[in-house]
Structure formats: structure tokens, C-alpha cells
C-alpha positions in Angstrom: -20.6 -25.7 18.1 -17.2 -25.2 19.6 -14.9 -22.2 19.1 -12.8 -23.8 16.4 -15.7 -24.8 14.2 -17.1 -21.3 14.5 -13.8 -19.9 13.3 -13.9 -22.1 10.3 -17.5 -21.0 9.6 -16.4 -17.4 9.9 -13.6 -17.9 7.4 -16.1 -19.5 5.0 -18.6 -16.7 5.6 -15.9 -14.1 5.0 -15.1 -15.6 1.6 -18.8 -15.6 0.6 -19.1 -12.0 1.6 -16.1 -11.0 -0.5 -17.5 -12.9 -3.5 -21.0 -11.4 -3.0 -19.5 -7.9 -2.6 -17.6 -8.3 -5.8 -20.7 -9.5 -7.6 -22.6 -6.4 -6.4 -19.9 -4.2 -7.6 -19.4 -5.7 -11.0 -22.6 -4.5 -12.8 -20.8 -4.9 -16.1 -21.8 -6.6 -19.4 -19.2 -8.8 -21.1 -16.9 -6.7 -23.1 -17.4 -6.7 -26.8 -14.6 -6.0 -29.2 -15.2 -2.7 -31.0 -16.1 -2.9 -34.7 -14.0 -1.4 -37.4 -16.7 1.3 -37.8 -16.3 2.3 -34.1 -12.6 2.4 -34.3 -12.5 4.6 -37.4 -12.2 8.3 -37.0 -14.9 8.8 -39.6 -17.7 7.7 -37.3 -17.2 9.0 -33.8 -20.4 8.4 -32.0 -22.4 7.9 -35.3 -24.4 10.6 -36.9 -27.3 10.7 -34.4 -27.6 14.0 -32.5 -29.5 14.1 -29.3 -32.8 16.1 -29.3 -34.2 17.8 -26.2 -37.5 16.6 -24.9 -40.4 18.7 -26.3 -43.6 16.7 -25.7 -44.8 16.0 -22.2 -45.4 12.3 -23.1 -41.8 11.7 -23.7 -39.8 10.4 -20.8 -36.3 10.6 -22.0 -33.9 12.8 -24.0 -33.4 9.8 -26.2 -37.1 9.6 -27.2 -36.2 11.1 -30.6 -32.8 10.7 -32.1 -33.0 11.8 -35.7 -30.2 11.2 -38.2 -28.7 14.4 -39.5 -26.2 15.0 -42.2 -22.8 16.5 -41.2 -22.4 20.2 -42.0 -19.3 20.2 -44.1 -16.8 23.0 -44.6 -17.7 24.9 -47.8 -14.1 24.6 -49.1 -14.1 20.8 -48.5 -11.3 20.9 -46.0 -9.9 17.6 -44.8 -10.1 16.5 -41.2 -7.0 17.6 -39.2 -5.9 17.1 -35.6 -4.0 19.3 -33.2 -1.9 18.1 -30.3 -2.3 20.2 -27.1 0.3 20.1 -24.3 -0.1 21.4 -20.8 1.4 20.5 -17.4 -1.3 17.8 -16.9 -2.4 16.8 -20.4 -1.4 15.8 -23.9 -4.6 16.2 -25.7 -5.7 15.6 -29.3 -8.5 17.7 -30.8 -10.0 16.9 -34.2 -11.3 19.4 -36.6 -14.3 17.1 -37.2 -16.7 18.3 -34.6 -14.0 20.0 -32.6 -14.0 16.8 -30.5 -11.6 15.9 -27.8 -10.5 12.6 -29.3 -7.5 11.6 -27.1 -6.3 12.6 -23.7 -3.1 11.5 -21.9 -2.6 12.3 -18.2 1.1 13.0 -18.0 1.3 12.7 -14.2 -0.2 9.2 -14.2 1.5 6.0 -15.5 -0.3 3.5 -17.7 -1.4 0.4 -15.9 0.4 -2.2 -18.0 3.4 -0.2 -19.2 4.6 2.2 -16.5 7.0 3.9 -18.9 4.0 5.4 -20.7 1.3 7.9 -19.7 -2.2 6.9 -18.8 -4.6 7.4 -21.7 -8.1 8.4 -20.6 -9.8 9.4 -23.9 -8.8 7.2 -26.8 -9.5 7.1 -30.5 -9.7 3.4 -30.9 -6.2 2.4 -29.7 -7.4 0.2 -26.9 -10.7 1.9 -26.3 -13.1 4.2 -28.0 -13.7 7.1 -25.6 -14.2 10.7 -26.6 -15.7 14.0 -25.5 -18.1 15.6 -28.1 -20.4 18.6 -28.2 -22.4 20.5 -30.8 -25.6 22.4 -31.6 -29.0 20.9 -32.1 -31.0 22.2 -35.1 -31.2 22.0 -38.9 -27.8 22.9 -40.5 -26.2 23.8 -37.2 -22.7 22.5 -36.4 -22.6 19.2 -34.5 -20.0 16.6 -33.7 -19.8 15.6 -37.4 -19.2 19.1 -38.7 -15.8 20.4 -39.9 -14.2 23.2 -37.9 -11.0 25.2 -38.7 -8.4 25.8 -36.1 -7.8 29.5 -35.4 -4.1 30.3 -35.3 -2.5 30.3 -31.8 -0.3 28.4 -29.5 -1.1 24.8 -28.6 1.3 24.5 -25.7 1.1 25.9 -22.2 4.3 27.8 -21.7 6.3 28.3 -18.5 4.7 31.2 -16.5 1.5 30.8 -18.5 -1.6 29.8 -16.5 -4.2 29.5 -19.2 -4.2 28.1 -22.7 -7.0 28.7 -25.2 -7.6 26.6 -28.3 -10.2 28.0 -30.7 -11.9 26.5 -33.7 -14.6 27.9 -35.9 -17.0 26.8 -38.6 -17.6 28.6 -41.9 -20.9 30.5 -41.8 -24.0 28.5 -42.8 -27.2 30.3 -43.4 -25.8 33.3 -41.5 -24.8 31.3 -38.4 -21.1 31.0 -37.4 -20.0 28.9 -34.4 -16.7 29.1 -32.5 -15.7 26.4 -30.1 -13.1 27.1 -27.4 -11.2 24.8 -25.1 -9.6 26.5 -22.1 -6.9 24.6 -20.2 -5.8 25.7 -16.7 -2.4 25.1 -15.2 -2.7 22.6 -12.3 -6.3 21.7 -13.0 -8.1 18.8 -14.6 -11.0 21.1 -15.5 -11.3 22.1 -19.1 -13.7 24.9 -20.1 -15.6 23.9 -23.3 -17.4 26.9 -24.7 -19.6 27.6 -27.7 -20.0 31.1 -29.2 -22.8 31.4 -31.7 -23.0 34.5 -34.0 -26.4 34.9 -35.7 -26.2 37.0 -38.8 -29.4 35.6 -40.2 -32.6 37.7 -40.5 -34.5 35.7 -37.9 -33.8 35.0 -34.2 -32.1 31.7 -33.5 -33.2 29.3 -30.8 -31.1 26.2 -30.2 -29.7 23.8 -27.6 -26.1 22.6 -27.1 -25.3 19.0 -26.2 -22.2 17.8 -24.4 -21.5 14.0 -24.3 -18.9 11.4 -23.7 -19.0 8.4 -26.1 -17.4 5.2 -24.9 -17.3 1.5 -25.5 -18.1 -0.8 -22.6 -14.6 -2.4 -22.3 -13.4 -2.0 -18.7 -10.0 -0.3 -18.4 -6.8 -2.1 -17.7 -6.5 -3.3 -14.1 -10.2 -3.0 -13.2 -10.9 -6.8 -13.4 -9.3 -10.0 -12.4 -7.9 -8.8 -9.1 -8.2 -10.6 -5.8 -11.2 -13.0 -5.9 -12.1 -11.7 -9.4 -13.6 -8.5 -8.2 -14.5 -5.9 -10.8 -14.9 -2.2 -10.3 -17.8 -0.2 -12.0 -17.4 1.2 -15.5 -20.2 3.3 -16.9 -22.2 6.5 -16.7 -23.4 8.1 -13.5 -25.8 11.0 -12.9 -26.0 13.3 -9.9 -28.7 15.8 -8.9 -29.6 17.2 -5.5 -33.0 15.5 -5.7 -32.1 12.0 -6.9 -28.5 12.0 -5.6 -25.9 9.7 -7.1 -27.1 7.1 -9.7 -25.0 4.6 -11.5 -26.2 3.4 -15.0 -24.8 0.2 -16.4 -24.1 -0.3 -20.0 -26.2 -3.4 -19.9 -29.3 -1.4 -18.8 -28.7 1.2 -21.5 -28.5 -1.6 -24.1 -31.8 -3.1 -22.8 -33.5 0.3 -22.6 -33.9 -0.1 -18.9 -31.6 2.7 -17.8 -33.0 4.7 -14.9 -31.6 8.1 -13.8 -32.6 11.7 -13.4 -33.8 13.3 -16.7 -34.3 16.9 -16.0 -33.1 19.3 -13.2 -31.7 22.7 -12.6 -28.5 21.3 -11.1 -26.3 18.3 -11.3 -23.8 16.6 -13.6 -23.3 13.5 -15.7 -20.1 11.5 -15.7 -18.4 8.5 -17.2 -16.8 6.5 -14.4 -14.1 3.9 -14.5 -11.4 2.5 -12.2 -9.5 5.4 -10.6 -10.5 8.0 -13.2 -13.6 9.9 -14.3 -14.8 12.4 -16.9 -17.8 14.6 -16.1 -19.7 17.4 -17.7 -20.4 20.0 -15.1 -22.9 22.7 -16.1 -22.7 25.8 -14.0 -25.5 27.6 -12.1 -29.1 26.7 -12.1 -29.7 26.5 -15.8 -32.3 23.9 -16.8 -30.6 20.8 -18.1 -31.6 17.4 -19.5 -29.5 14.3 -19.0 -29.4 11.4 -21.4 -27.8 8.0 -21.9 -28.1 6.0 -25.1 -26.7 3.2 -27.1 -25.1 4.4 -30.4 -23.9 1.3 -32.0 -22.3 -2.1 -31.5 -20.7 -1.7 -28.1 -20.8 2.1 -28.2 -22.6 4.3 -25.7 -23.2 8.0 -25.1 -23.9 9.9 -21.9 -24.4 13.6 -21.8 -26.4 16.7 -21.1 -28.5 19.1 -23.2 -28.6 22.8 -22.3 -30.7 25.6 -23.9 -29.2 28.7 -25.4 -31.1 31.9 -24.9 -32.7 33.1 -28.1 -30.1 34.9 -30.2 -31.4 38.0 -32.0 -30.2 38.9 -35.6 -26.7 40.4 -35.4 -26.3 39.2 -31.8 -24.0 36.5 -30.2 -25.0 33.8 -27.8 -22.5 32.0 -25.5 -22.6 28.8 -23.5 -19.8 27.2 -21.5 -19.6 23.9 -19.6 -16.7 22.6 -17.6 -15.3 19.1 -18.4 -13.5 17.3 -15.6 -11.2 14.6 -16.9 -8.8 13.2 -14.4 -8.1 11.0 -11.3 -10.7 10.3 -8.6 -8.8 12.1 -5.9 -11.4 12.7 -3.3 -10.3 15.9 -1.7 -10.2 17.6 -5.1 -13.4 16.1 -6.4 -15.4 17.4 -3.5 -14.2 21.0 -4.4 -14.9 20.7 -8.1 -18.7 20.0 -7.8 -21.2 18.9 -5.2 -21.4 15.1 -5.0 -18.5 14.5 -7.5 -16.5 12.7 -4.8 -19.3 10.0 -4.8 -17.8 8.5 -8.0 -15.3 6.8 -5.6 -17.8 4.1 -4.8 -17.5 1.8 -1.8 -20.9 0.3 -2.1 -22.7 -0.9 1.0 -19.7 -0.5 3.1 -19.3 3.3 2.5 -20.4 4.0 6.1 -17.1 2.2 7.2 -14.9 2.8 4.2 -15.3 6.6 4.0 -14.2 7.2 7.6 -11.4 4.8 7.2 -10.1 6.7 4.2 -10.5 10.0 6.0 -8.3 8.8 8.8 -5.8 7.3 6.4 -5.6 10.6 4.5 -5.1 12.5 7.8 -2.3 10.1 8.8 -0.8 10.4 5.3 -0.5 14.1 5.7 1.3 13.6 9.0 3.8 10.8 7.9 3.9 11.5 4.1 3.7 7.8 3.2 0.5 5.7 2.6 2.2 2.5 3.9 3.1 4.0 7.2 -0.4 5.5 7.3 -1.8 2.0 7.0 0.3 0.9 9.9 -0.8 3.9 11.9 -4.5 3.1 11.1 -3.9 -0.5 12.2 -2.6 0.7 15.5 -5.5 3.1 16.0 -8.0 0.4 15.2 -6.3 -2.0 17.7 -6.5 0.7 20.4 -10.2 1.3 19.7 -11.0 -2.4 20.0 -8.5 -3.1 22.7 -11.1 -3.8 25.5 -13.0 -6.2 23.2 -9.9 -7.9 22.1 -8.6 -8.2 25.7 -11.8 -9.9 26.9 -11.7 -12.3 23.9 -8.1 -13.2 24.4 -8.7 -13.9 28.1 -11.5 -16.2 27.1 -9.2 -18.0 24.6 -6.4 -18.2 27.1 -8.7 -19.8 29.6 -9.9 -22.2 26.9 -6.3 -23.2 26.4 -5.9 -24.1 30.1 -9.0 -26.3 29.7 -7.6 -28.3 26.9 -6.6 -31.3 29.1 -10.0 -31.5 30.7 -11.7 -31.2 27.3 -9.5 -34.0 25.9 -10.5 -36.2 28.9 -14.2 -35.4 28.2 -13.7 -36.4 24.6 -12.1 -39.7 25.7 -14.9 -40.4 28.1 -18.0 -39.4 26.1 -16.6 -39.6 22.6 -19.3 -42.1 21.5 -22.2 -40.0 22.9 -22.1 -36.6 21.1 -25.1 -35.2 23.0 -23.6 -36.1 26.4 -20.2 -34.7 25.3 -21.7 -31.4 24.3 -23.6 -31.2 27.6 -20.6 -31.9 29.7 -18.5 -29.4 27.8 -21.2 -26.7 28.3 -21.2 -27.6 32.0 -17.4 -27.2 32.1 -17.7 -23.8 30.4 -20.3 -22.7 33.0 -18.2 -23.8 35.9 -15.1 -22.1 34.6 -17.1 -19.0 33.6 -15.9 -19.1 30.0 -17.7 -17.9 26.9 -16.8 -20.4 24.2 -17.7 -17.9 21.5 -15.8 -15.0 23.1 -12.6 -15.6 21.0 -14.5 -15.1 17.8 -15.5 -11.5 18.5 -12.2 -9.9 17.2 -12.8 -11.8 13.9 -16.4 -10.7 13.7 -15.3 -7.1 14.2 -12.4 -7.3 11.7 -14.4 -8.7 8.8 -16.3 -5.5 7.8 -13.2 -3.4 8.5 -11.1 -5.7 6.4 -13.5 -5.6 3.4 -14.0 -1.8 3.7 -10.2 -1.3 3.7 -10.0 -3.7 0.7 -12.3 -1.3 -1.3 -10.4 1.7 -0.1 -7.2 0.2 -1.5 -8.9 -1.0 -4.6 -11.0 2.1 -5.4 -9.1 5.2 -4.4 -6.8 6.8 -6.9 -4.5 8.0 -4.1 -3.4 4.4 -3.6 -2.6 3.8 -7.2 1.2 3.3 -7.4 1.5 4.5 -3.8 4.9 3.1 -2.5 5.7 2.0 1.0 9.3 0.9 1.1 11.8 -1.3 -0.7 10.1 -3.7 -3.1 6.5 -2.4 -2.3 6.0 0.3 -4.9 2.3 0.0 -5.3 0.1 -0.6 -2.2 -3.0 -1.3 -4.4 -1.3 -4.2 -6.2 -0.1 -7.6 -5.0 3.4 -8.0 -3.5 5.5 -8.8 -6.6 7.8 -11.2 -4.5 5.1 -12.5 -2.1 7.2 -11.5 0.9 4.4 -9.8 2.8 1.9 -12.7 2.3 4.5 -15.2 3.5 5.3 -13.0 6.5 1.6 -12.8 7.2 1.3 -16.6 7.0 4.0 -17.0 9.5 2.3 -14.6 12.0 -1.0 -16.5 11.3 0.8 -19.7 12.3 2.0 -18.2 15.5 -1.5 -17.0 16.3 -2.8 -20.5 15.8 -0.2 -21.9 18.2 -1.2 -19.3 20.8 -4.9 -20.3 20.6 -6.2 -23.4 22.4 -5.8 -26.7 20.6 -9.1 -28.4 19.7 -9.5 -31.8 21.4 -10.6 -33.4 18.1 -7.4 -34.4 16.2 -9.1 -33.7 12.8 -10.1 -30.2 13.9 -6.6 -29.6 15.2 -5.1 -30.5 11.9 -7.6 -28.3 10.1 -6.7 -25.3 12.3 -3.0 -25.9 11.6 -3.8 -25.9 7.9 -5.7 -22.6 8.0 -2.6 -20.3 7.9 -1.7 -22.0 4.6 -5.2 -21.2 3.3 -4.9 -17.6 4.5 -1.5 -17.2 2.9 -2.9 -18.5 -0.4 -5.8 -16.0 -0.2 -3.5 -13.1 0.5 -0.9 -13.9 -2.2 -3.0 -11.9 -4.8 -4.5 -9.3 -2.6 -3.3 -5.6 -2.5 -0.1 -5.4 -0.6 -1.5 -2.6 1.5 -4.2 -5.0 2.8 -1.7 -7.7 3.5 0.4 -5.0 5.4 -2.7 -4.2 7.5 -3.4 -7.8 8.4 0.3 -8.6 9.1 0.6 -5.6 11.5 -2.7 -6.5 13.1 -1.5 -10.1 13.6 1.7 -8.8 15.2 -0.2 -6.6 17.6 -2.6 -9.4 18.4 0.2 -11.8 19.0 1.8 -9.5 21.5 -1.5 -9.0 23.3 -2.4 -12.7 23.3 1.0 -13.7 24.5 0.9 -11.3 27.4 -2.6 -12.4 28.5 -1.6 -16.1 28.2 1.5 -15.5 30.3 -0.5 -13.7 33.0 -3.3 -16.3 33.1 -1.0 -19.3 33.0 1.1 -17.8 35.8 -2.1 -17.5 37.9 -1.9 -13.7 38.0 -5.0 -11.6 38.1 -5.6 -9.6 34.9 
């Protein structure tokens, strides 16, 4: 197999790898439109309340999910909602359950309409996605109970660093519960606390559950990109023992979900493209994780924590942090151990993670992700310079042999075995490795795919501008200028390479830049920028080597 055929094989193999990688990443059931019951505010997450495991034979927190009646306000108060405004959020909290029913991220644009804020939690507008919590036990307030808002400000004022929003239930059987949301300036962490006052005659033992309830619909922009690749949407659990575990909605629906159940550390999250929400219990308190299907295309993922026995007349408290924001890796790693793993590069993490680390370092130096990509390309070219030089020398020598190879083709064209034998003898006499020119392509394929996932999966790249018309390096070039420029450089690269003696192969190789251009039209512009700059550097290196070898100079 000659050099040109191998290049074609590598292009085909690269396409297969991209498709296989996308299939590995997908892990998503087909989205189902939410039913009217799911969309209605009257049934957030259904009425099932999680129950902690009690019997040793049970293997999951979802082993028993009894249906409980909502504990209604004694005065029959209607459900109300409060709008909370901070420097990072516009949140909506419902008096039913004190649930966080809507959450806008004011510093992030929506995917389809950039004039609007990105909505993470949604009460059935485009998705159903909410944060809920409550107590477990007979007649104790849960996410269906009615709370009353305690008077206070619902907006973070200038010069104010903390905003508290408090809700409370009417006493039932001597038990009164206050739920508190604490928002912090400049932080995507929200403290969700429960204060339980026991004025009954008996001690109170209970658990508190914290869960996110979501449909399985992927968010805008997470599917249908280059080559139809989809990013993961669904729950994820992390513990020090079992590490990071993704759980697909499909496995939950089939009862095949596998993840850590109990630990004295760890967190549970709901992951989607660029953003994540995660319940982060503090300390080494024993916790129980659960995932469950709640209804037609509605899933819950959460954690159950015990509350120390509350004596009569005493008060018990429990607080869990909720992270709800972008997957910015430098911040995630500081929030909780392992939280940065929600930025998932799959099997190419070993390459993609260092690539992003270097990109981030370059970004700090130059202040622009586009120039950082160009800097990374130059660094990679320098690292692989010796390998590229050897390969380009081999290709330059192959180009000089083109007349001899054409003559062999004319002489032994009817005897394929003899032709191959003579060509191998020619390579041996000239000390040329016919496969040497393919090494740069082999090296670039894993780097290329890893960089693709860096651009596709990192929130830092979302809406990151370069210059002029390129205002989002994670999206395709809106005017296709970069892909066309890349196609032109690919054509020049083809001209610099040796022409195959077979006319059909020669025509195929001339057609390859068009194929590459078509592939790159819909890829992230940051990836096209990398490939274009890499081509320009390769052209310069190949031209110089060709010039020296054709001039008979020693290199």
C-alpha cells in the first residue's frame, strides 16, 4: 500500500473515530415531550418522597417510595412565588415546598436567543428542571407542602454580599420548619438550610432529602453539532471510593442505574452541556444517594441526610450547598473534590485535560481564547518538529522519485505484484520510508479529536470571541471564511506532496481538500482555526525542506 492510499485510509479511519467517539458520548434516550402533568406547577416531581434505606436487604434508596399527602397550610393559603435578584441569578422560589423552580444565569446568554439570559432551572417553559428538598416522615413538610415567605428583601443590594430568603411552615403536631436560601455575591453556590423546631412532647428523628427533578430533554445546542455528536445530559455521582459515575436517564428508566448508594463523602449532580447543578453535603456526615424515575419523562436525583434526634423544645439544623452554574473548571475544582470531572472528555481525557490546561495558561497571558489556540498550535508544532521534519523529508524525496515511479507504472502496470516489488526495491535503494509521510497525520488525529472535545465541552469556550466575525469559537464560522481558508491551505499542502503515479489516485488526492472543507464547514471555528494555522506552519516547513532537497543541499 503506497503513501497516498494510506492517507485516504487514515482520513476514513479518522471519520470513523469521530463517529464512534460521538456515539460513546451520547448515552441519551430519545427525548420525550413532557406531559401536561409534568408542566403544571401543581405536580413538581409528583408526590413521592424518597425514603432512606432501613433494611439491610435493600440495595437502593428508591427501594421504597411511598405516596404521602401534602401537608397544607392550616389557613388554606394559595401557592405564591417570589423573584430573587442577585448579581448572578434571577431566581424564582415557590411557596409550595419552598422549591427553587426557575433560575436564570444573568452573566450567560441563552443559546438560541442571545438577547436573553440562559435559563438553567425551568418550570416547564422549555424544560422541567427544579431543585427540591423536604423532610421525611409522617406529617412533616416535604416538597408538596405550603410555606409562607418571611418578610425581607429579595434583591441583593449594592455593597451587600449575602442575601437570605426565608420561608416557614405553620406548626403541625408541634413541629415547625424554616427553610432558608442564602445567596452569595460572586458565587454560584446557594446554601439551602432547614431549621426544625420540635415543640412536641416526644423527640423527633427525621431525614432531609435534597433532589433535582428534570426531564430528559437535552438542552439547546447539545446535539446536532459537527457529525451529529451529543454531549451527556443526566445525573452523576461522585464519592472518593467509587469516583465519578455518570447515570443515563435510560438506565434509570430501565431500573439498571448503577452508582454509589451510601458514603460519608461525595455529591450528586445533574449534568448538561456547559452547565451543572450539584448538591454538595459538607463534612463526613453519612449520606445516601438516589436516582429514580418519577413519571413520564421525569427523573429525580438527590441525596438523603440524617438529622440528629431533636429533643422536645430543641431545634435541629441541616444545611447543604447547591451549586448551579457554568462548568468553569478552575472554579469547580475549588468548590468540591472531583466536581471538575463533570467536564467530561471521555477516553481522550489524558490528552484533552493537558491541552485545556495549556490553553488556559496561554489565555491568561494573551487574554483571548483565539490567540491562545494559535499559541497552542505553535507549541504543538514545536514539540513535534523533529517528527514532522523527518516525515516531510521523506515526502520531499518521494516527490523527486515521481518520474521513476511513473516509469515503473508504465513498465509493470499489467503485473501488480511485480510493480509493488520494483517500487519497494526503489524505496530501499533511495532509503525512503513510504509510510514516513503519514506520521504527522497519525499524531494529529488524537490531538485533533481531543481539542474538538475541549472546544465542545468547556464552558469557557462558550461565546468566546476571537476577532472580527468570529464571536464564538465553540460554534461554526457563520460566514464559512475560516473553512474556505483552511481548504485553500489544504490544497497547497496537496500540491507540495508527491503526485501519485496512478492518475485516479492523483485525482482523488486533488479532491480531498474539497472533502476536508466540507467536513470543516460545520465544526467549531476554534478547531478550524487550529487546523488552518497548523497547515500554514506545515506548508512553511514542507516548502523549506522541498527547496533544500530539490536544490541538492544537505538537510
